[in-house]
C-alpha positions as CSV (number, residue, x, y, z in Angstrom):
1,M,3.7,20.0,-6.3
2,V,5.8,17.0,-7.4
3,F,3.0,15.1,-9.1
4,P,-0.7,15.8,-8.9
5,G,-2.5,13.4,-6.5
6,L,0.8,12.0,-5.1
7,G,0.2,13.8,-1.8
8,Y,-3.0,11.9,-1.2
9,L,-1.3,8.6,-2.1
10,V,1.6,9.3,0.3
11,A,-0.8,10.4,3.0
12,L,-2.8,7.2,2.6
13,L,0.4,5.1,2.8
14,I,1.7,7.0,5.8
15,V,-1.7,6.7,7.7
16,L,-2.0,3.0,6.9
17,G,1.7,2.5,7.8
18,G,1.3,4.6,10.9
19,L,-1.7,2.7,12.0
20,A,0.2,-0.6,11.5
21,F,3.2,0.9,13.4
22,N,1.0,2.0,16.2
23,I,-0.5,-1.4,16.5
24,G,3.2,-2.5,16.9
25,N,3.8,0.3,19.4
26,I,0.8,-0.8,21.5
27,A,2.0,-4.4,21.3
28,G,5.5,-3.2,22.6
29,A,3.9,-1.4,25.5
30,G,1.8,-4.5,26.3
31,L,5.0,-6.6,26.3
32,G,6.7,-4.0,28.6
33,L,3.9,-4.3,31.2
34,N,3.9,-8.1,30.7
35,V,7.5,-8.1,31.8
36,M,7.0,-5.8,34.7
37,F,3.8,-7.2,36.2
38,G,3.2,-10.6,34.5
39,I,-0.2,-9.5,33.0
40,S,-1.1,-10.5,29.5
41,P,0.3,-8.4,26.6
42,I,-3.3,-7.5,25.5
43,T,-4.3,-6.3,29.0
44,G,-1.0,-4.4,29.2
45,A,-1.8,-2.8,25.8
46,I,-5.2,-1.6,26.9
47,I,-3.8,-0.1,30.1
48,S,-1.0,1.5,28.1
49,A,-3.5,3.0,25.6
50,V,-5.5,4.7,28.4
51,I,-2.3,6.0,30.0
52,G,-1.1,7.2,26.5
53,I,-4.3,9.2,25.9
54,G,-4.0,10.7,29.4
55,I,-0.4,11.8,28.7
56,F,-1.4,13.3,25.3
57,L,-4.3,15.3,26.9
58,V,-2.3,16.7,29.8
59,K,0.6,18.9,28.6
60,E,2.6,18.7,31.8
61,A,2.2,14.9,31.8
62,G,3.6,14.8,28.3
63,K,6.7,16.8,29.3
64,A,7.2,14.5,32.3
65,M,6.9,11.5,30.1
66,D,9.4,12.9,27.6
67,R,11.9,13.3,30.5
68,F,11.1,9.8,31.9
69,A,11.7,8.4,28.4
70,Q,15.0,10.2,28.1
71,I,16.2,8.8,31.5
72,A,14.9,5.3,30.6
73,G,16.8,5.6,27.3
74,F,20.1,6.2,29.1
75,V,19.3,3.3,31.5
76,M,18.6,1.2,28.4
77,I,21.9,2.1,26.8
78,G,23.9,1.4,30.0
79,L,22.1,-2.0,30.5
80,T,22.5,-3.0,26.8
81,V,26.2,-2.2,26.8
82,Y,26.6,-4.2,30.1
83,V,24.8,-7.2,28.5
84,A,26.7,-6.9,25.3
85,I,30.0,-7.0,27.2
86,S,29.0,-9.7,29.8
87,S,27.7,-12.0,27.1
88,A,31.1,-11.9,25.3
89,P,29.8,-12.0,21.7
90,P,32.2,-13.1,18.9
91,V,32.8,-9.5,17.7
92,G,35.3,-10.4,15.1
93,E,33.0,-12.9,13.4
94,A,30.1,-10.4,13.6
95,I,32.2,-7.7,11.8
96,V,33.3,-10.1,9.1
97,K,29.8,-11.5,8.5
98,S,28.4,-7.9,8.4
99,F,30.3,-7.4,5.1
100,V,30.5,-11.0,3.9
101,P,27.3,-12.7,5.1
102,D,26.5,-16.4,4.4
103,K,23.0,-15.3,3.4
104,I,21.4,-12.0,2.5
105,D,18.0,-12.0,4.3
106,M,15.9,-9.3,2.5
107,F,13.1,-9.7,4.9
108,A,15.3,-9.0,7.9
109,I,16.8,-6.0,6.2
110,I,13.5,-4.5,5.1
111,T,12.1,-5.1,8.6
112,L,15.0,-3.4,10.4
113,V,15.1,-0.5,8.0
114,G,11.4,-0.1,8.1
115,G,11.3,-0.2,11.9
116,T,14.1,2.4,12.0
117,V,13.4,5.0,9.3
118,G,10.3,3.7,7.5
119,G,6.8,4.9,7.2
120,Y,5.8,7.8,9.5
121,I,9.2,7.9,11.2
122,T,10.7,9.6,8.1
123,F,8.5,12.6,8.8
124,A,8.0,12.5,12.6
125,G,10.8,14.9,13.5
126,G,10.1,17.1,10.4
127,H,6.5,17.6,11.3
128,R,7.2,18.5,14.9
129,L,9.8,21.0,13.8
130,L,7.4,22.6,11.3
131,D,4.7,22.9,14.0
132,A,7.3,24.5,16.3
133,G,8.0,27.1,13.6
134,V,11.5,25.7,12.7
135,R,11.6,26.0,8.9
136,G,13.5,27.4,5.9
137,V,17.2,27.2,4.8
138,A,18.3,29.0,7.9
139,A,17.1,26.1,10.1
140,L,19.2,23.5,8.1
141,P,22.0,23.3,10.8
142,Q,19.4,22.5,13.5
143,V,17.6,20.0,11.3
144,T,20.8,18.3,10.3
145,K,22.0,18.1,13.9
146,S,18.7,16.6,15.1
147,S,18.4,14.1,12.3
148,V,22.1,12.9,12.3
149,S,22.3,12.6,16.1
150,G,19.0,10.7,16.1
151,I,20.0,8.2,13.5
152,L,23.5,7.7,15.1
153,V,22.1,6.9,18.5
154,T,19.5,4.6,16.9
155,A,22.2,2.8,14.9
156,I,24.6,2.4,17.8
157,M,21.7,0.9,19.9
158,R,20.8,-1.5,17.1
159,I,24.4,-2.8,16.9
160,V,24.9,-3.1,20.7
161,L,21.5,-4.9,21.1
162,F,22.4,-7.2,18.3
163,L,25.8,-8.0,19.9
164,A,24.0,-8.7,23.2
165,A,21.7,-11.1,21.6
166,L,24.5,-12.7,19.6
167,G,26.5,-13.3,22.7
168,I,23.6,-15.1,24.4
169,V,22.9,-17.3,21.3
170,A,26.7,-18.0,20.9
171,Q,26.6,-19.5,24.5
172,G,24.0,-22.0,23.4
173,L,21.2,-20.3,25.4
174,V,17.7,-20.3,24.0
175,I,15.8,-17.0,23.4
176,D,12.1,-17.0,24.3
177,P,10.2,-16.4,21.0
178,A,7.3,-14.9,23.0
179,N,9.4,-11.8,23.9
180,P,12.9,-12.2,22.3
181,P,14.5,-8.9,23.5
182,A,13.3,-9.2,27.1
183,S,14.6,-12.8,27.3
184,V,18.1,-11.7,26.2
185,F,18.3,-9.4,29.2
186,K,16.9,-12.0,31.5
187,L,19.4,-14.6,30.4
188,A,22.3,-12.1,30.7
189,S,21.4,-10.1,33.8
190,G,18.8,-12.1,35.7
191,D,15.4,-10.9,36.9
192,I,16.6,-7.3,37.7
193,G,17.8,-6.7,34.2
194,Y,14.6,-8.3,32.9
195,K,12.4,-5.9,34.9
196,V,14.5,-2.9,34.0
197,F,14.1,-3.8,30.3
198,G,10.3,-4.0,30.8
199,V,10.3,-0.4,32.2
200,V,12.4,0.8,29.3
201,M,10.5,-1.0,26.6
202,W,7.2,0.4,28.0
203,A,8.5,4.0,28.1
204,A,9.8,3.8,24.5
205,A,6.6,2.2,23.3
206,I,4.2,4.6,25.0
207,T,6.0,7.7,23.6
208,S,6.0,6.1,20.2
209,V,2.2,5.5,20.4
210,I,1.7,9.2,20.8
211,G,4.3,10.1,18.2
212,A,2.9,7.8,15.5
213,A,-0.6,9.0,16.0
214,Y,0.4,12.6,16.0
215,T,2.4,12.3,12.7
216,S,-0.2,10.2,11.0
217,V,-2.9,12.6,11.7
218,S,-0.7,15.6,10.7
219,F,-0.8,14.2,7.2
220,I,-4.6,14.2,6.9
221,K,-5.5,17.2,8.9
222,T,-4.7,19.5,6.0
223,F,-7.2,17.8,3.7
224,S,-10.2,19.4,5.5
225,T,-10.8,22.2,8.1
226,T,-13.0,19.7,9.9
227,F,-10.0,17.4,10.4
228,A,-7.8,20.3,11.5
229,K,-10.4,21.5,14.1
230,N,-10.8,18.0,15.5
231,E,-7.1,17.0,15.4
232,K,-7.0,16.1,19.1
233,F,-10.0,13.7,18.8
234,M,-8.6,12.1,15.7
235,I,-5.3,11.3,17.5
236,I,-7.2,9.8,20.4
237,A,-9.4,7.8,17.9
238,F,-6.2,6.6,16.1
239,I,-4.7,5.3,19.4
240,L,-8.0,3.6,20.3
241,A,-8.3,2.0,16.8
242,S,-4.7,0.7,17.1
243,T,-5.5,-0.8,20.5
244,L,-8.7,-2.5,19.4
245,I,-7.1,-4.1,16.3
246,F,-4.2,-5.4,18.4
247,A,-6.6,-6.7,21.1
248,L,-8.4,-8.6,18.3
249,I,-5.2,-9.9,16.6
250,G,-2.8,-10.5,19.5
251,R,0.5,-12.2,18.6
252,P,2.6,-9.1,19.6
253,V,6.0,-10.3,18.4
254,K,4.7,-11.2,14.9
255,V,2.9,-7.9,14.7
256,L,6.1,-6.0,15.5
257,V,7.9,-7.8,12.7
258,L,5.1,-7.3,10.3
259,V,4.7,-3.5,10.8
260,G,8.5,-3.0,10.4
261,A,8.3,-4.7,7.1
262,L,5.2,-2.8,6.0
263,N,6.8,0.5,6.8
264,G,9.9,-0.5,4.9
265,L,7.7,-0.8,1.8
266,I,6.7,2.9,2.1
267,L,10.3,4.2,2.3
268,P,11.2,4.1,-1.4
269,V,8.1,5.9,-2.4
270,T,8.5,8.8,0.1
271,L,12.3,9.1,-0.3
272,A,12.0,9.2,-4.1
273,T,9.3,11.9,-3.8
274,I,11.6,14.0,-1.6
275,L,14.6,13.6,-3.9
276,V,12.5,14.9,-6.8
277,A,11.1,17.7,-4.8
278,A,14.7,18.8,-3.8
279,Y,15.3,19.8,-7.4
280,K,12.1,21.8,-8.0
281,K,12.7,25.5,-7.5
282,K,9.1,26.3,-6.9
283,I,9.3,24.0,-3.8
284,V,12.8,24.6,-2.4
285,G,13.7,28.0,-3.9
286,D,17.4,28.7,-4.0
287,Y,18.3,25.7,-1.9
288,K,21.0,23.4,-3.5
289,H,20.7,19.8,-2.5
290,P,24.2,18.1,-2.3
291,L,24.9,15.7,-5.2
292,W,26.3,13.0,-2.9
293,M,23.0,12.9,-1.0
294,T,21.1,12.6,-4.2
295,L,23.3,9.7,-5.4
296,F,23.1,7.8,-2.1
297,G,19.4,8.5,-1.8
298,G,18.8,7.2,-5.3
299,L,20.7,4.0,-4.5
300,V,18.7,3.5,-1.3
301,V,15.4,4.0,-3.3
302,A,16.5,1.4,-6.0
303,V,17.7,-1.2,-3.4
304,M,14.7,-0.7,-1.1
305,A,12.2,-0.8,-4.0
306,Y,13.6,-4.2,-5.1
307,M,13.7,-5.6,-1.6
308,S,10.2,-4.3,-0.9
309,A,8.8,-5.9,-4.0
310,Y,10.5,-9.2,-3.1
311,T,9.3,-9.0,0.5
312,L,5.7,-8.2,-0.5
313,I,5.5,-11.1,-2.9
314,M,7.7,-13.8,-1.3
315,E,7.9,-13.2,2.5
316,L,4.9,-11.4,4.0
317,P,2.4,-14.1,3.0
318,K,4.5,-16.6,5.0
319,L,4.5,-14.6,8.2
320,F,1.1,-15.5,9.5
321,L,0.9,-19.0,7.9
């Protein structure tokens, strides 16, 4: 309704980005089991895929996993705050350099933004709300509360985790490139913190495996009644394909960085589409989109489009060299 054929392009981008992201999620789950049990990340990824499919198929298991992930999330917040405080990072310098950096690293920005709100993540909450019957202008307060609280918690966790890592680096300690976040917790809180982080990383990754597959398939199931009827099998196939590709590729840390960057490339396309749609009455009816949201959204589209083009041409080819 915004532009004929654009829906298919966006769906293609989201499915490809979702597949890439799910490879990263599987990699993260593999790294989590690697921390917990010392098995290889690929073996851990295969075990996690089987568990993920089981959780998806059994409704009660899915509810239990959601609860476990919530508890693990609170544990993660507490542990990260402890590490951030105990590592004594140079907070003052971090604040100054946040606004006046020595170098603006576009690849780092696009990777962080893409891994936080890029690709399928932009639509994950929206699609679940629509499937639950939460829609229309009357639902705006609920949608706003969900989205704002989600992004605030994510942003706070990003900042605290960064401060924890900064504190470790500032002490002259060396982070393990094979599993950077886990090594931060090991250096700061010993083996107990290391193992707890493994549990938390696995819980976060396994729920994201299911979420990425669900949202990606939700884009293409409307193209055909056959797709819609076989949605469950398509989600399982999506998870299996992600696992197979990761098992063939390996290199979990580089995969996680790459998928964040790829999903950052999708963001300007999807956000621009939504901003245009917000001003089409045949789509939104009498809804009035706030001007300040449009202005800031347009700025994000422009900046991310420039950074995406730069990253695509200059940085991504270097990643696997």
